[in-house]
N, C-alpha and C positions, 0 to 999 in steps of 0.2 A: 578621711574626707576626700583626699585626692583620688584614692582607689575607687570610691563610690562614683565620683564624677567620670572617671575613665570607663567604669563598667556601664554607666548610663549612656555614654557616647558610643561605646561599642555596640550596645543593644540597639540603639537608634540606627546606627549604620547597617547592622544586620537586617533590621526590619525593612529598610529601604531596598535591600537586595532581594527580598522575598517576592516582590511583585514585578514580573517582567513587563517592561514598558514597550518593547518593540515586537512582542509576539503576535499581537493582533492588529488588524488595520481598521477595526470598527467594532460595533456591538456584536454580541453573539449572533451567529447565523450568517455573518458577513464573510467575505473572502478572508483567508488567513495568510498573513505575511509571516515570514520567518520560519516557515515549515522547511525542515531539512530531512532528507532520507538518510538515516544513519547507517542502516544495514539492510541488505536484501539476501534472504536465503531462498533456495528453490529446490524442490524435490517432489517425487510422487507421494501421494497420500491416498490410502484406501478409504472407501466410503465409511467403514465402521469407526474410523478415527473421529468422525463428526457426530456419532450417535450418542445421545445422553439418555439416562434412565427415564426422564420425564417424557421422552418421545414414545416410549412403549405405552404410556397411559393416554397421551393426547394425540399421537399420530402426526404431530407437527414438529419440525426440526427446531431444536433449542440450540441457538448459537452461543449460549452462555455469555451473552454480552459482547461477543466478538463480532467484528465486521468481516463478513465473508461474501465476496462477490464471485460469481462463476459465469463462464461463457454459456453454459447450459445449466440453468438453475435446477433442472430436474435430476441432474447427475452429479453426485458428490465426489466419486473417485476421479482423480485427475492429477495433473502436474500443477503444483501451487507455488506461488511467489509469496513468501511471508515477509512483509515490509515493516521494518521497525523505524519509526520516526523519532527524531530528536526534536522535541518541542516542550513547551512549558505547560504545566497543568492548567486546565481551563480553556486551552486553545482547541478548537475542533475543526474538522473538515465537514462542512455542511452537506446535507443531502443534495445531490446534483453534482458533486465533485466528480471529475472524470480522471480515470487512470488510463493512459495510453501505453500499451506494451507492444514493443516491436521485439521479435525474437527469432533466433535461428536454432533449429533442432539439429542434433547430430546425425539424423538419418536423411536430411535434405537441406541443401544450402540456400533454399529459397527463404527470403525474409518474410515472416508472417506478422500479422498485426491483430491485436485484440483490444477492444475498447470496453472498459468497465465503468458504468455510471453508478455511483454510490446511491443505493436506494434509501439509506438512512444516514442520519448524522453520526459521525464517529464518536461524538462525546469527547472525553479526554483520553481515549484509548491510544496508546502509543504504537499499536500494532494492528495490521489488518492483513487479510489473505485474499489473493487474487488467484482464482482457479481456472486453468485451461482444462475443461471437462468435456465429456461426450465426444463428438466427432473432432473436436479441436485437439484432443490428445488421446488417441485410441490405444496406444501401446505403452504400458508402464515401464518398459525397458529402455525407452528413449530418454534423452536428457537435453538440456539446453547447452549450447556452446557459446552463445553471445546474446545479450539483451540490452534494451534501453527502455527505461520506465520514466514516464513524465506524468506528473500530477497537475491538473488544471482546475481552476474554479469553474463554476457554471457559465461564466462569461468568456471562458477561454484563456484567461490569464494564467501563465505558467507559475505554479507555486514551488515546485521542486522537480529535479530530474536526477537520475542515477543510471549509470551504464556499466556494463562489465568491461574488463580490460580489453577483451577481444573485439568488442563493438567498435573501439576506436581505431582499429587497423584499417588501412586503405582497402577498398573493394578488391583490388587485384591481389591482395594478400589473403583476405578472409574468404573470398569467393561468394559472399552473400550479396548478390546484385540483382536478383530477379524481382519481379513485381510482387507486391505484398497482397496476401489474401486477407480479408477483413471479417471479423466476427464481433458481435456486440453482446455484452452481458447486460441483462435488465434494461432494455431500451426505454 
């Protein structure tokens, strides 16, 4: 009898843990609090990496449920930031979420800026891709030496930010002090 009571208490405690209480700030589609950028990977990706079999039949890009935003939506090949979020199931970044990316390439110490506006709701996907494509990344042999990524809701409230180690260095050490150039994806 005592063991059954302990088992029931443990199950009740676990059931309370399964629903995140601080993950959202309102009903679905509202700004999302508690979003954390867990990991950012970045590298060149060729256009064929994004082609799916269904595209041969329809002629339309199939993103396979992934959120992919590009500075030039017509060009797929480019330098991509793959952003992995630490969040709870059911939490989403609504359409209109903005990703501000400041970066320095290895071929030029000028800080550049790209703005991505999410054209669709991310659903419960924990990962999305931001592509510097077309004129924003003409050479696949270049790479990033420093970056800062900021996610904002449609009202401009900062949801999360992440930067590389080198981004935190003082300007006189990193050399990245010039004016930023701006590009916008999916305005």
